[in-house]
N, C-alpha and C positions, 0 to 999 in steps of 0.2 A: 504944276511942278514939272521941271525939266526931266527928261529921261535919265534913269540912274547911271552913274559912271563907275560905281563899284561893282565888281564881279567877285562874288564869294566862291572860293574854291572848296568844293565838297570832296575833300580828300579823305574819304571814309572807306573802310573795308567791306561794307555791306549796305544794301539799300535801306534797311530799317533805320540805321543811324543817320544816313543822309537825308531821308525824308523827315525824320524827327527834327533835325536841325532846320530844314526848309520851312517847316510849319511854324517856327519861331521867328521867321523873317517875313518881309513883305516885298512883293514885286515893285512897289512904288519906290523903294530905296535901293534895290540891288538886282542884279542878274546873277545867275549861278553858272559855275563851271563844273563839268563832269570830265574827269581825267582818266588816265589809264587804270589806276587802282580800282576806282568805283565801277568803271565800265566793264572791266574784266570780271569783277565779282558779280555784278548785277545785270549786265547786258543792256539791250535797248529799252527794256521795260522801265528802268528807273528814269531814263531820259523822257520817255513818253509821260510818265507820272508827273514829273516836274513841269513839263509843258502844259499838261492839263490843269495844273495848279496855278497857271497864269504867269509863270516865270519865263523870261528869255534865257535860253540855255546855250552856253558856249561849250561845244564838244571839243575837248582838248586832247585829241589822240595823235596829233603830229604825224600825219600820214607821210610815209617816206618809202617809196617802192617804184617799180617801173610805171610809166605814165598810165597805161590802161588800168592797172590794178588800183592806182590812186583815184583815177576818174570814177571807177565803179564804187569805190568806198565813199567818195564824196556824194554820189547820187543816193547811196543808202543812208548816209547821214542826213541829207536834205529831206528824205522821206519821213524822218522822225520828227520833223518840225523844229529843228534847231535854229537858233538865231545866227549862230556863227560857228565856224569850224576852222581848223588849222592844218597846215602841211609844213614840211621842212623845206626851207629855201635851198638847202644843200642838195635837194633832189634834182635841181637843174631846171633849165628853161622849159624843156619839153614836158616834164612832169608838172610844173607849175601851170603851164598853159592848158594842159589836159584837165587839170583839176578845176580851173576856172571855167572852162568851156562846159564841163559836165553839169554845172549848176544853172546854165541858161541865163536868160536876161530879164526874167520877170522882176517887177519892182520888189516883190516880197521874198525873193530868193535869199538863202543864207549868205551872210557876209563870209568871205574867205580870206584868211590872213596867213602869213608865212612866219615861221620861227626863224629868227636870224641866228644869234649866238645865245645859247642857254645862259641864264643868269648865274648858274653854278660854275661857269667856266671863266677863268682868268687867263692872262696872256701865256703863262707857262703851260696851262692845259691845252691851249690851242696849238702851241708848238709841238706838243706830244702827238697830236693827230695830223700834223703836217700843214697847219695854217700859220704862216709866219706873221700875219698881221696881229696887232693888238685888237681887243674886242671892238673898239669903236670903229676903226676902218673896216674891219671884217663885216660888222653889222651894216655899215653904210653901203658896202658893195652888194651885199645880199638883199638889202631893202630896195636898191635900185633895180636889181634883177626881178624881184617880186613885182614891183610897180610896172616895169616894162612888160611883164607877163600878164598884166591885167588884174592882179589881186587887189583887194580892198585895203590892205594894210599889213602890218607886221607885228610880231611879238618882239619886244626889245626891253632892255633895262632902262630905268629912268636916267641912268648915266648917259645913254646914247640918244635920249628923246629929243633934246634940243637940236642936236646935229641932224637927226632924221626929219624933224619937223621943218627945218630950214630947207633940207634937200628935197623932201617929197611934197611939200605944200600943205595948205591948211586943212584940206578935206581927207587926207590920208589917215587911216586908223592906226594909232600907236597904242598897243595894249601892253601894259607894264606890270609884270609880276615883281616880287621882291619888295612889296610895300609894307611898311611898318608904321603904325600910327605914332604921331609925335609924342603922345602921352604914355606910350607903352613902356613899362619897366620890364626889360627882358630878363627872363629867368635863366637858370643854368642850361635848361634844355634848349631854349631858343638860341643861346649863345653858340650852340653846336649846329645850328641851322645850316643847310647846304647852300643857301643863297649867299652869293659873294658881292653882288652889286645891287644894293638896296637903297630905298628912299622913303621919305614920309609922303603921305598922300598929297599934301599941298605942294610940296617941292616937285613931285612928279608932274602934277598938272601945270604948274608954272613952267616946267621944262618943255611942255608940249604934249604930254600924254592925253590920249582920248579916254581910255578906260584903265582902271586900277584893279589888279587881281590881288585879293587879300584872302588869306586862308586862316592859319592858326590864331592870329590875334582876335578873329571873330569866332571861329568854330570851336576853339578851346576855352572861350570865355564862359564864366558862370552866367552871364547875361548877354548872349549874342546880339539880341535886338538892341540893347542899350549901347553896346560898343558900336554897332552899325550906325545908330542915330548920332553918336558923337563924331564918328568919322564924317558922316554927311554934313554935320554942322561945321566941322573943320574945313571941308572943301568948298562949302557954299558961303562961308563968312565973307 
């Protein structure tokens, strides 16, 4: 079986809930993402527990600070045994380079990717913070900066994936959040979801995505493993 391309977002308020969900999944079909909510509540211990369970863990803390601080944070993340971590591309070239250099060159080092434009932001949101580009051109520029700084890939929406795949080449990692299974019937709560640039799993992969970040459609399902299996079948058909 090929390595899993689905990353399940463990957006839970405590370790018990996150670990309970992880026990219903299998490392053969997914990797796991630990973000700010869970990490703030549970700390490094939950990451270490997931790694011990055999999962590849994406530590999604989006480091964004002065270069030395981010470099030290990346070293600490690597010590937890994570498979991948991320930083904000808007931190600039010096910060991105320091983050990458902090991880060394061992073959098993964590992959490091940069957040380009958050999938919750549309063109009017970017204008409010002084970015005059639309999301696509802005993501393209930041992806180019991240690649020039030695990073392994970027976080982007599936809407930008085709453009960035063409720009950055076949081996660059494109990690796409905002994924909704084609079969999902979105309820009223999901209609108010804060993701604005979304896609189905198959469409995201066809556009060039390397990995798909999927949260609530799996984590809030009555049968998370069943939903994960169906997504796996959809993207491997």
